[in-house]
Backbone bond lengths (Angstrom), bond angles and torsions (degrees), N, CA, C in turn:
res aa  C-N    CA-C-N  psi(-1)  N-CA   C-N-CA  omega(-1)  CA-C   N-CA-C  phi
1 M - - - 1.437 - - 1.534 108.43 -
2 P 1.307 119.57 125.60 1.438 122.20 -178.68 1.543 111.81 -62.03
3 G 1.280 117.98 138.53 1.401 124.08 -175.91 1.448 120.06 81.83
4 L 1.363 115.13 -5.64 1.444 120.68 176.15 1.578 109.59 -100.58
5 T 1.305 112.24 111.25 1.497 120.36 -178.55 1.504 108.40 -121.55
6 M 1.276 116.23 156.71 1.480 120.83 177.19 1.490 108.91 -97.44
7 A 1.304 120.33 142.41 1.439 126.13 174.84 1.468 112.11 -146.92
8 T 1.377 117.03 144.23 1.422 121.24 176.25 1.540 106.94 -69.57
9 P 1.396 116.06 168.01 1.457 118.25 -179.81 1.523 111.61 -56.29
10 S 1.320 119.31 -40.25 1.471 120.21 -176.07 1.500 111.01 -77.09
11 E 1.358 119.37 -19.75 1.404 122.61 176.48 1.506 113.61 -92.43
12 S 1.327 116.94 -6.62 1.496 121.66 -179.44 1.475 111.47 -67.19
13 T 1.371 114.95 135.25 1.455 121.19 176.87 1.557 106.89 -132.76
14 V 1.260 113.56 168.91 1.553 118.09 173.84 1.522 107.21 -56.04
15 E 1.297 116.15 -40.32 1.537 119.28 -173.93 1.538 111.69 -66.92
16 N 1.373 119.24 -35.60 1.454 118.56 -178.22 1.586 110.60 -96.19
17 L 1.289 115.45 -10.94 1.461 117.33 179.81 1.535 111.03 -95.07
18 Q 1.315 117.99 -34.32 1.461 119.00 -179.45 1.567 113.13 -57.32
19 P 1.300 120.59 -46.39 1.463 118.49 179.18 1.595 111.31 -61.17
20 Q 1.316 116.99 -34.04 1.441 118.04 177.54 1.513 111.58 -66.23
21 I 1.303 116.76 -42.53 1.481 122.44 178.58 1.542 110.39 -64.16
22 E 1.347 117.04 -42.75 1.394 120.85 178.94 1.535 112.48 -62.77
23 Y 1.314 115.05 -44.20 1.499 120.36 -177.75 1.468 113.50 -75.01
24 N 1.339 116.36 -50.26 1.510 120.57 -175.50 1.483 115.25 -81.36
25 F 1.341 116.99 -41.41 1.510 121.88 -175.29 1.553 111.72 -94.98
26 Y 1.283 116.18 -59.06 1.479 118.21 -175.93 1.553 111.36 -61.34
27 G 1.392 117.19 -36.27 1.457 118.43 179.22 1.529 111.09 -61.91
28 A 1.332 115.66 -42.01 1.475 117.80 -179.84 1.484 112.99 -68.78
29 V 1.319 116.91 -40.04 1.501 120.77 178.70 1.580 109.95 -63.01
30 T 1.337 114.73 -41.75 1.420 120.25 179.92 1.567 111.66 -63.80
31 A 1.344 112.36 -44.13 1.526 117.10 177.66 1.545 112.52 -61.48
32 A 1.329 113.77 -44.40 1.478 119.18 -179.56 1.507 110.34 -63.40
33 R 1.282 117.34 -45.76 1.522 121.57 178.45 1.511 112.25 -61.01
34 A 1.310 117.02 -24.70 1.505 117.52 178.99 1.524 111.87 -74.50
35 V 1.357 117.40 -28.84 1.446 119.87 -177.37 1.489 116.16 -109.81
36 L 1.315 116.60 -20.13 1.455 120.08 -172.38 1.563 111.60 -62.29
37 P 1.300 122.86 -40.32 1.468 117.18 -177.46 1.565 112.94 -61.79
38 A 1.274 118.20 -39.05 1.474 119.57 176.48 1.450 112.92 -68.11
39 M 1.334 117.94 -36.62 1.513 120.87 176.62 1.513 109.73 -64.10
40 R 1.366 117.37 -45.39 1.471 120.46 179.83 1.537 109.59 -62.72
41 E 1.290 116.77 -40.14 1.475 119.44 -179.48 1.522 110.07 -63.88
42 A 1.379 115.67 -39.84 1.456 120.59 -178.30 1.557 109.52 -78.54
43 G 1.281 117.46 -21.07 1.492 121.75 -177.34 1.546 109.14 73.71
44 A 1.285 117.96 27.16 1.455 122.03 -179.19 1.448 112.34 -155.00
45 G 1.339 118.71 152.50 1.448 124.36 174.71 1.506 113.68 144.50
46 T 1.290 115.73 162.71 1.411 121.40 -176.43 1.493 109.74 -133.39
47 L 1.317 119.48 129.25 1.468 122.69 175.80 1.528 106.88 -121.04
48 L 1.270 117.73 119.18 1.445 123.70 179.55 1.518 108.71 -119.27
49 F 1.328 118.13 126.36 1.430 125.65 -175.02 1.519 107.09 -116.83
50 T 1.323 116.80 146.25 1.434 122.66 -176.97 1.539 115.19 -125.87
51 T 1.297 116.53 133.70 1.437 119.83 169.55 1.487 108.68 -132.65
52 G 1.304 118.22 173.80 1.432 122.71 171.87 1.524 108.13 -73.19
53 G 1.291 118.05 167.00 1.446 121.67 179.49 1.517 112.88 -66.30
54 G 1.299 119.68 -16.03 1.465 122.64 177.05 1.502 113.48 -64.13
55 S 1.347 117.70 -13.34 1.457 119.20 176.19 1.569 109.99 -69.47
56 I 1.343 115.67 -21.67 1.426 122.57 179.41 1.532 110.93 -107.00
57 N 1.321 118.14 -47.52 1.410 126.61 -177.13 1.538 108.27 -120.50
58 P 1.318 118.55 84.59 1.477 121.10 -169.60 1.545 111.42 -61.71
59 V 1.309 112.85 148.04 1.484 122.30 176.63 1.531 106.20 -116.48
60 P 1.333 117.36 123.99 1.489 120.33 -174.89 1.525 115.76 -48.48
61 M 1.376 119.17 -43.29 1.381 120.95 -173.76 1.552 111.02 -66.70
62 L 1.341 120.20 -11.69 1.433 125.87 177.72 1.471 110.91 -115.48
63 G 1.339 118.30 38.23 1.421 120.66 -175.10 1.508 116.60 -57.58
64 N 1.346 118.80 -41.73 1.440 121.93 178.10 1.495 111.54 -77.64
65 V 1.308 119.42 -36.59 1.461 123.61 174.96 1.543 110.88 -62.61
66 N 1.302 114.91 -50.28 1.516 118.32 177.78 1.510 112.01 -58.81
67 A 1.334 120.21 -35.17 1.482 121.27 -178.96 1.531 109.87 -63.71
68 A 1.376 114.35 -43.85 1.441 119.39 178.20 1.547 112.23 -64.47
69 A 1.327 112.76 -45.96 1.486 118.38 178.57 1.548 110.58 -63.28
70 G 1.283 118.34 -39.13 1.425 122.50 179.11 1.520 109.64 -63.84
71 A 1.344 119.06 -39.12 1.444 122.52 174.18 1.505 112.09 -59.60
72 L 1.375 117.01 -45.61 1.431 120.32 177.37 1.498 112.52 -63.25
73 R 1.313 117.67 -44.62 1.455 120.39 178.44 1.524 111.12 -57.39
74 N 1.322 118.05 -47.25 1.430 120.54 178.60 1.519 113.66 -58.40
75 W 1.346 114.61 -43.72 1.464 119.57 179.12 1.512 111.16 -64.26
76 V 1.349 119.22 -40.83 1.474 121.95 -179.80 1.563 110.75 -65.04
77 L 1.328 114.60 -43.91 1.468 115.57 178.58 1.485 111.02 -63.53
78 N 1.276 117.59 -35.06 1.512 121.76 177.85 1.474 108.63 -68.91
79 L 1.346 118.92 -42.57 1.436 122.53 178.37 1.545 112.02 -63.41
80 H 1.312 115.01 -38.91 1.501 120.93 176.74 1.584 108.02 -57.38
81 N 1.328 114.99 -47.02 1.462 120.08 -179.13 1.565 112.76 -65.54
82 E 1.319 115.02 -38.07 1.468 121.31 177.62 1.571 110.48 -63.76
83 L 1.323 115.06 -43.32 1.412 118.67 -174.51 1.561 118.43 -82.58
84 A 1.372 114.14 -4.70 1.413 120.55 -177.93 1.552 109.05 -51.86
85 G 1.285 113.38 132.80 1.496 119.71 179.32 1.493 117.26 80.52
86 S 1.377 116.72 -2.43 1.426 119.55 -178.75 1.513 114.51 -90.83
87 G 1.288 117.03 -11.06 1.458 120.54 -173.89 1.533 115.62 93.57
88 V 1.347 110.39 -12.74 1.533 117.17 175.22 1.466 108.67 -101.43
89 Y 1.276 114.89 133.52 1.515 121.99 -175.50 1.526 108.95 -118.02
90 A 1.353 113.00 133.42 1.487 119.24 177.80 1.556 106.21 -128.90
91 A 1.344 116.16 137.11 1.459 119.32 178.80 1.530 107.62 -149.27
92 H 1.352 112.25 157.94 1.443 120.97 178.32 1.527 111.94 -109.35
93 V 1.289 116.05 139.85 1.518 121.02 176.63 1.564 105.55 -122.96
94 A 1.344 110.12 123.23 1.504 117.81 176.40 1.561 105.17 -103.34
95 I 1.328 116.43 125.54 1.461 120.94 -179.15 1.515 106.56 -102.97
96 S 1.332 117.78 115.23 1.467 122.93 -176.22 1.501 111.19 -107.01
97 T 1.322 117.23 38.66 1.449 124.27 174.00 1.459 109.66 -139.94
98 W 1.304 117.22 165.99 1.482 123.64 167.97 1.483 108.52 -75.98
99 I 1.317 120.78 137.60 1.428 122.17 -179.74 1.508 107.52 -97.41
100 G 1.309 118.05 119.96 1.468 120.37 176.48 1.534 107.91 111.05
101 D 1.357 113.23 -179.67 1.471 118.56 -174.96 1.504 112.89 -100.36
102 D 1.279 120.87 0.88 1.455 121.43 -171.71 1.538 111.65 -110.51
103 G 1.316 116.00 31.91 1.479 120.74 -179.58 1.523 113.49 -78.20
104 P 1.332 114.82 171.60 1.428 119.18 176.58 1.528 114.54 -63.39
105 E 1.272 114.37 151.74 1.464 120.88 -179.81 1.583 109.29 -58.32
106 G 1.267 115.07 132.40 1.470 117.80 174.85 1.500 114.49 86.49
107 I 1.348 120.20 -6.70 1.430 122.96 178.34 1.543 108.15 -94.34
108 P 1.332 117.02 128.87 1.464 119.13 176.16 1.529 111.97 -55.59
109 A 1.322 116.94 143.30 1.469 122.09 -179.93 1.467 112.14 -132.40
110 A 1.299 115.88 154.34 1.517 123.46 175.29 1.467 110.28 -145.99
111 T 1.320 115.15 155.03 1.500 119.35 178.89 1.536 106.95 -91.62
112 P 1.331 116.35 163.03 1.449 118.23 173.72 1.559 112.72 -59.57
113 D 1.279 117.78 -34.72 1.488 121.40 176.81 1.495 110.71 -61.75
114 Q 1.252 120.38 -31.05 1.440 123.71 178.99 1.566 112.54 -79.16
115 I 1.297 114.68 -26.84 1.460 121.81 -177.83 1.481 111.26 -88.00
116 A 1.329 120.01 -35.39 1.470 125.22 -170.64 1.496 112.13 -57.96
117 P 1.330 123.56 -39.50 1.437 120.27 -178.36 1.569 114.78 -58.47
118 L 1.341 114.31 -28.85 1.485 118.16 177.85 1.554 108.66 -61.97
119 Y 1.284 117.57 -41.10 1.499 120.58 179.55 1.510 110.96 -63.02
120 W 1.366 114.42 -43.22 1.445 119.73 -174.96 1.576 107.45 -67.63
121 D 1.291 115.38 -40.66 1.496 119.54 -179.22 1.543 109.46 -63.02
122 L 1.299 118.17 -42.63 1.458 121.08 179.69 1.535 107.78 -64.88
123 H 1.327 118.31 -41.70 1.483 119.40 179.52 1.490 112.07 -63.29
124 E 1.295 114.75 -42.59 1.512 120.24 -178.83 1.559 112.18 -70.31
125 R 1.298 117.57 -47.20 1.469 119.97 -174.34 1.523 110.52 -80.30
126 R 1.329 118.85 -39.57 1.484 119.51 178.42 1.539 113.92 56.16
127 D 1.323 118.79 31.20 1.426 119.45 -169.56 1.586 112.80 -118.68
128 Q 1.325 115.33 3.82 1.492 115.96 -178.71 1.523 107.62 -142.53
129 P 1.336 115.70 147.30 1.483 117.91 179.53 1.538 114.39 -82.70
130 E 1.318 116.24 -5.28 1.494 116.21 -168.76 1.559 107.31 -163.40
131 A 1.342 112.47 145.30 1.452 121.77 170.61 1.493 108.96 -138.98
132 V 1.329 116.62 152.18 1.454 123.64 178.86 1.546 106.53 -122.77
133 F 1.334 116.46 124.63 1.459 120.98 175.04 1.524 108.86 -99.29
134 T 1.338 116.04 120.40 1.412 121.78 -177.84 1.501 111.80 -116.75
135 G 1.351 120.04 1.13 1.426 122.94 179.27 1.482 112.34 107.77
């Protein structure tokens, strides 16, 4: 994605952090706001948001990415709490593996088919605000 670069925490600047926040955090908030009123009115719905595992266990080379993902994670957990008892469910999924077969050597990988059941389980059970996929 043009404009999205990785930076360590000490290399993070407003200029390389802002695009990450706009893409990762603002995009999710905008999408949720588009559907949440109808879900609340219906008293039903599921909102599942995804970040990399760095939103929970930060990796220095992704300092700016992790900051934006951490903001999204915090917002989703807060949304989950706000929506409790409303019939609308929100949860966060942190994926701590490379997705696909072409990842870097030595990095754990998983296929979308291996990850997908976690989302379905969250949707069906609706009993936790967060799950971490580690493979």
